[in-house]
C-alpha positions in Angstrom: 100.3 -241.2 -150.1 101.3 -237.5 -149.3 98.3 -235.4 -149.4 95.6 -238.0 -150.0 92.8 -238.1 -147.5 91.6 -241.2 -145.8 88.6 -241.6 -143.6 88.5 -244.4 -141.1 85.0 -245.5 -139.6 85.5 -247.0 -136.2 88.2 -246.6 -133.6 88.5 -250.2 -132.5 91.7 -252.1 -132.7 91.6 -252.6 -136.5 90.7 -249.0 -137.2 93.4 -247.5 -135.0 96.2 -249.7 -136.5 95.0 -248.8 -140.1 94.9 -245.1 -139.1 98.4 -245.1 -137.6 100.0 -247.0 -140.7 98.2 -244.6 -143.2 99.0 -241.4 -141.3 102.7 -242.6 -140.9 102.7 -243.0 -144.8 101.7 -239.4 -145.3 97.9 -239.6 -145.6 95.7 -237.1 -144.1 93.6 -239.5 -141.8 90.5 -238.8 -140.0 89.1 -241.5 -137.7 85.3 -241.2 -136.8 84.0 -243.1 -133.9 80.4 -243.4 -132.8 81.1 -244.2 -129.0 82.5 -241.6 -126.7 85.8 -243.5 -126.4 88.1 -245.5 -128.6 88.4 -249.4 -128.4 85.4 -250.9 -129.9 84.6 -254.2 -128.0 88.0 -253.7 -125.8 86.8 -251.4 -123.2 87.0 -251.0 -119.5 85.2 -249.0 -116.9 85.9 -248.0 -113.5 83.2 -248.4 -110.7 83.6 -248.1 -106.9 87.4 -248.4 -107.4 87.3 -251.5 -109.5 88.7 -251.9 -112.8 86.2 -253.7 -115.0 87.0 -255.0 -118.5 83.9 -255.4 -120.7 83.8 -259.3 -120.6 86.6 -261.5 -119.7 89.4 -260.3 -122.1 93.0 -261.0 -122.1 96.0 -260.3 -124.2 98.0 -263.2 -125.8 101.6 -261.8 -125.9 102.8 -264.2 -128.5 100.3 -262.9 -131.3 102.8 -261.4 -134.1 100.4 -258.4 -134.5 100.5 -257.6 -130.8 104.4 -257.6 -130.8 104.3 -255.5 -134.0 101.8 -252.9 -133.1 102.1 -252.3 -129.2 104.8 -251.5 -126.7 104.3 -254.3 -124.3 106.6 -252.7 -121.6 104.5 -249.6 -121.8 101.3 -251.4 -121.1 102.6 -252.5 -117.6 101.3 -256.1 -118.0 100.1 -258.4 -115.2 100.4 -262.1 -116.1 98.4 -265.1 -115.6 100.2 -268.4 -114.8 100.1 -271.2 -117.5 97.4 -273.8 -117.1 94.4 -273.7 -115.1 92.6 -275.1 -111.9 90.0 -277.9 -112.8 87.3 -277.5 -110.2 84.3 -279.6 -109.3 82.2 -280.0 -106.1 84.7 -280.9 -103.3 87.9 -281.2 -105.8 90.4 -278.9 -107.4 93.4 -279.9 -109.4 96.0 -277.9 -111.2 97.0 -278.6 -114.8 99.8 -276.7 -116.2 102.4 -276.4 -118.8 105.5 -278.2 -117.3 107.9 -276.5 -119.8 106.8 -273.0 -118.7 105.5 -273.4 -115.2 107.9 -275.5 -113.1 106.5 -274.9 -109.8 103.1 -276.6 -111.0 104.9 -279.7 -112.1 104.3 -281.9 -109.1 100.6 -280.9 -109.0 100.3 -281.4 -112.8 101.8 -284.7 -112.6 99.6 -285.9 -109.8 96.4 -284.5 -111.5 94.0 -287.6 -111.7 91.5 -285.6 -114.0 93.9 -286.1 -117.0 95.6 -289.4 -117.9 99.2 -289.8 -118.6 98.5 -290.5 -122.3 96.6 -287.2 -122.5 99.6 -285.4 -121.1 102.0 -286.8 -123.6 99.5 -286.0 -126.5 99.3 -282.4 -125.3 103.1 -282.3 -125.6 103.0 -283.8 -128.9 100.3 -281.3 -130.1 102.4 -278.5 -128.8 105.4 -279.7 -131.0 103.0 -280.2 -133.9 101.7 -276.7 -134.1 105.0 -275.0 -132.8 106.7 -274.6 -136.1 103.6 -273.6 -138.0 102.6 -270.1 -139.1 99.2 -268.5 -138.8 98.8 -268.5 -142.5 99.9 -272.3 -142.7 97.3 -273.1 -139.8 94.4 -271.2 -141.4 95.1 -273.0 -144.8 94.6 -276.6 -143.4 91.5 -278.7 -144.0 89.2 -277.8 -141.4 86.9 -279.5 -138.9 85.5 -279.0 -135.4 87.8 -278.8 -132.3 86.0 -281.8 -130.9 86.5 -283.9 -134.0 90.1 -282.8 -134.2 90.7 -283.8 -130.5 89.1 -287.1 -131.1 91.4 -287.7 -134.1 94.3 -287.0 -131.9 93.1 -289.7 -129.4 92.3 -287.5 -126.3 90.1 -289.1 -123.7 86.5 -287.9 -123.5 87.2 -286.9 -119.9 90.1 -284.7 -120.9 88.1 -283.1 -123.6 85.0 -282.4 -121.4 86.7 -281.5 -118.1 89.6 -279.5 -119.4 89.5 -278.4 -123.0 85.6 -277.7 -123.2 85.6 -275.1 -120.2 89.1 -273.7 -121.2 88.2 -273.1 -124.9 84.7 -272.4 -124.0 86.3 -269.3 -122.5 88.4 -268.5 -125.6 85.7 -269.4 -128.3 82.6 -268.9 -126.3 81.8 -272.4 -127.4 81.8 -275.1 -124.8 80.5 -277.6 -127.3 83.8 -277.3 -129.2 82.0 -277.0 -132.6 84.3 -274.1 -133.4 87.0 -274.4 -136.2 90.0 -276.5 -135.1 92.1 -273.7 -136.7 91.4 -271.3 -133.9 92.2 -274.1 -131.4 95.6 -274.9 -133.2 96.5 -271.2 -133.4 95.6 -270.3 -129.9 97.2 -273.3 -128.5 100.5 -272.3 -130.2 100.0 -268.8 -128.9 99.7 -270.1 -125.3 102.7 -272.4 -125.8 105.0 -269.5 -127.3 103.8 -266.6 -125.0 101.8 -265.7 -122.0 98.3 -264.3 -121.3 98.1 -260.9 -119.4 96.1 -258.0 -118.7 97.5 -254.4 -118.5 97.6 -252.9 -115.0 95.1 -250.1 -116.1 92.8 -252.6 -117.8 92.2 -253.8 -121.3 91.4 -250.2 -122.3 95.1 -249.4 -122.2 95.5 -251.3 -125.5 93.4 -249.0 -127.7 94.4 -246.0 -125.7 98.1 -246.8 -126.7 97.0 -247.6 -130.3 95.2 -244.1 -130.5 98.0 -242.2 -128.9 100.3 -243.7 -131.6 97.9 -242.9 -134.4 97.5 -239.4 -133.2 101.4 -239.0 -132.9 101.6 -240.2 -136.6 99.1 -237.5 -137.5 95.8 -239.0 -137.4 92.7 -236.9 -136.1 90.1 -238.9 -134.0 86.7 -237.8 -133.6 84.7 -239.6 -130.9 80.7 -239.5 -130.5 80.0 -238.9 -134.1 78.1 -241.7 -136.0 78.6 -242.4 -139.7 75.2 -242.4 -141.5 76.3 -243.6 -144.9 79.4 -244.0 -147.2 79.0 -243.3 -150.9 81.8 -244.4 -153.4 81.8 -243.4 -157.0 85.0 -245.4 -157.7 87.3 -242.5 -157.4 86.2 -240.6 -154.4 84.3 -241.3 -151.3 81.6 -239.3 -149.3 81.2 -240.1 -145.7 78.2 -238.6 -144.2 78.4 -238.3 -140.3 75.8 -236.9 -137.7 77.9 -233.5 -137.8 79.1 -233.2 -141.4 80.0 -234.7 -144.7 83.6 -235.8 -145.3 85.1 -236.0 -148.8 88.1 -238.5 -149.0 90.1 -240.1 -151.5 89.5 -243.6 -149.7 87.5 -244.9 -146.7 88.4 -247.8 -144.4 85.3 -249.2 -142.8 86.5 -250.6 -139.4 83.3 -250.7 -137.4 81.6 -253.8 -135.9 80.1 -256.3 -138.4 76.6 -255.3 -138.2 77.7 -251.6 -139.0 80.1 -252.6 -141.7 77.4 -254.5 -143.3 75.0 -251.8 -143.3 77.6 -249.1 -144.6 79.1 -251.5 -147.3 76.4 -254.1 -148.2 79.0 -256.7 -148.4 77.1 -259.9 -147.8 80.0 -262.0 -146.5 80.6 -259.9 -143.4 79.6 -262.5 -140.7 76.6 -261.6 -138.7 76.2 -264.8 -136.6 77.3 -264.1 -133.2 78.6 -265.9 -130.0 77.2 -264.1 -126.9 78.2 -264.3 -123.2 77.4 -262.6 -119.8 80.4 -261.7 -117.7 79.6 -260.7 -114.0 82.1 -259.1 -111.4 82.2 -259.9 -107.7 83.8 -258.2 -104.7 84.9 -260.3 -101.7 87.0 -259.2 -98.7 90.3 -260.1 -99.2 90.7 -262.5 -96.4 87.8 -264.5 -97.7 89.1 -264.8 -101.1 90.7 -268.2 -102.3 94.0 -268.0 -104.0 94.5 -270.0 -107.4 98.1 -269.1 -108.0 96.8 -266.6 -110.6 95.1 -269.4 -112.6 91.7 -269.4 -114.2 89.2 -271.8 -112.4 87.5 -274.1 -114.9 84.1 -275.5 -114.2 84.6 -279.2 -114.9 81.2 -280.3 -113.5 78.8 -277.8 -115.0 78.7 -275.3 -117.9 77.4 -272.4 -115.7 79.3 -270.6 -114.9 82.1 -271.7 -117.4 84.9 -270.0 -115.6 85.7 -268.0 -112.6 88.8 -265.7 -112.7 90.6 -264.1 -109.8 91.1 -260.9 -111.4 92.8 -258.9 -108.5 95.1 -261.7 -107.7 96.4 -261.5 -111.3 96.2 -257.6 -111.3 95.9 -256.2 -107.8 95.3 -252.7 -109.5 91.8 -254.0 -110.5 90.6 -253.8 -106.9 90.8 -251.4 -103.8 93.0 -252.4 -101.0 91.5 -255.0 -98.8 89.2 -256.2 -101.5 89.3 -259.1 -104.1 87.8 -259.0 -107.5 86.6 -262.0 -109.3 84.5 -262.5 -112.4 82.4 -265.4 -113.8 81.4 -266.0 -117.4 78.2 -267.6 -118.6 77.9 -268.7 -122.1 75.1 -268.8 -124.7 71.7 -267.1 -125.6 69.9 -268.5 -122.4 72.4 -266.8 -120.1 71.9 -263.2 -121.9 68.2 -263.4 -120.6 68.8 -264.6 -116.8 68.4 -262.5 -113.9 71.6 -260.8 -112.6 70.9 -261.8 -109.0 70.4 -265.5 -110.1 73.6 -265.6 -111.9 75.4 -264.2 -108.6 73.9 -267.0 -106.6 74.8 -269.7 -108.9 78.4 -268.4 -108.7 78.3 -268.1 -105.0 77.0 -271.8 -104.7 79.5 -272.8 -107.2 82.4 -271.4 -105.2 81.1 -273.0 -102.0 81.1 -276.4 -103.6 84.6 -276.0 -104.9 85.9 -274.5 -101.5 83.7 -276.2 -98.8 86.1 -274.9 -96.2 85.5 -271.3 -97.1 82.6 -268.9 -96.4 81.3 -267.0 -99.7 78.4 -265.3 -98.0 80.0 -261.9 -98.5 80.2 -262.4 -102.2 78.6 -259.3 -103.8 77.9 -258.5 -107.5 79.5 -255.2 -108.7 78.7 -255.2 -112.5 77.1 -257.4 -115.1 78.1 -257.3 -118.7 75.6 -258.7 -121.3 77.5 -258.9 -124.6 75.3 -260.1 -127.3 78.0 -260.1 -130.1 81.2 -260.8 -128.4 82.5 -262.9 -131.3 81.4 -263.8 -134.8 80.6 -267.5 -135.0 83.5 -269.7 -136.4 82.3 -273.0 -137.5 84.7 -275.3 -139.5 85.3 -273.8 -143.0 84.1 -270.2 -142.1 87.4 -268.5 -142.8 87.2 -269.3 -146.6 84.0 -267.3 -146.6 85.1 -264.2 -144.8 85.4 -261.0 -146.9 88.7 -259.6 -148.2 89.7 -256.2 -147.2 89.0 -255.0 -150.7 85.6 -256.6 -150.7 83.5 -253.4 -151.1 85.1 -252.4 -154.2 86.2 -248.9 -155.5 88.0 -246.8 -152.8 86.3 -248.3 -149.9 88.0 -251.1 -147.8 87.2 -253.3 -144.7 89.2 -253.6 -141.4 88.1 -255.9 -138.7 88.7 -259.3 -137.3 85.8 -260.6 -139.5 88.3 -260.3 -142.5 90.6 -262.8 -140.7 89.4 -264.6 -137.5 87.8 -263.4 -134.3 90.7 -262.3 -132.0 93.0 -259.5 -131.2 95.4 -260.8 -133.6 92.8 -260.8 -136.4 91.7 -257.4 -135.7 95.3 -255.9 -135.6 96.4 -257.8 -138.6 93.4 -256.7 -140.6 94.0 -253.1 -140.0 97.6 -253.4 -141.1 96.4 -255.3 -144.3 93.7 -252.7 -145.0 96.2 -249.9 -144.7 98.5 -251.7 -147.1 95.6 -252.2 -149.6 95.0 -248.5 -149.7 98.7 -247.7 -150.1 99.1 -250.0 -153.1 95.8 -249.0 -154.8 96.4 -245.3 -154.6 
């Protein structure tokens, strides 16, 4: 591709991966991003010494695209322990992976929330998905997560008290109406690897991708919105707020609504899953310890989860202070008052830890995210657009060409770059 010019619209994970790969192949690559920073939905802010990711986001280290595109050692990762704490008023119990968290084996065995048959079925399920690839899983006959688990014979208590809040956090769908393919592949990733956050926050991921893209020769321009993309079949004109760019090809790698606006591809999914993530500070001496595990709300969907971020990554909070977040799911949460959400979290923690005082719990930041993921009901993946869907010399890159995840976004960037290279 020596000498050919490619414009990339959007500096999220997909766009940055595409830009690096195209620049490395010899193309003259310009990335245009409407926000002031790279990252798309993967963003982090710093407030009063706290590191606050936009929404509760984590990195699955077993994702193939993550291992291929990132230098994990350079990210200085902080790891969650496998499993979770199942919490309800006056009761907390640990459920973990006995094959990866030996210290939690006694507590997991004693866990009365989960029957022995459910524990055995979980091990069988792990074996079932363990040898299957991403493409194999996403080609299987689809149904909802709830139907899938029912067919496996899991008890309703296990589904409601563990799977619903845990996968509610992953799919933003506590009803478990999401595609079982997402469940199978993330379950495989959790079995094969770990979940983690970079010490500097999730923004370290796009920052590293941007640095690699620029090192390969790509130019990244932020705070510049693309007004339109015109493709005559041979050349592409990209009109921005600042100028008009002429390119041999363009990769549209912005969010689904913008991608739909710029390309008119009807199959770009626009149905969204939203959430509210609220961050809290607490004096370190008042903070409960979870063993670096997520707290699952087994009794009530609001909040769905509470996460001890500074216990996992001490760098996320100033010395002497603990940082937690809580995630609330659904459209109704988006309209609720921030102080009401904080009070609900305080009361929930007090019910889980009646021996502790949470009167000092203080809200730091509230993130209302209307489009956190595109909706993924059973069968949705067959209807998603291909990277070549716009036609001509215009290509798509985004998780909405694969499945809603960091894996889907990074993989789509690579596939879009390959398509450009093969077509030129």
